[in-house]
C-alpha positions, 0 to 999 in steps of 0.5 A: 686092654691088649692084656685082657684080651689076650687072657680071655681065650685062656679062661675060655679053653680052661671052662671047656676042660672043666667037664671033663674033670670029676666034679667035687661034692660042693660042685655036684651040690651046686649043679643040682641046686641050679638044675632044680631051680631051673626045673621048678621055674620051667614047671612054674612057667608051663603051669601058669597058662593052664592055671589062669583060665581056671581062676578066671 
């Protein structure tokens, strides 16, 4: 357990440094895919309340 706890801060620091590095093509594609998925989900959630009254 102690070794795991000691390793955690290092991974957190590495994650913070990651955005500063230039992203590779694969990383950029993954970011765009995840962003587009989130945007689509948000749009659907926003549309739902307006769509339901029309259907009723």
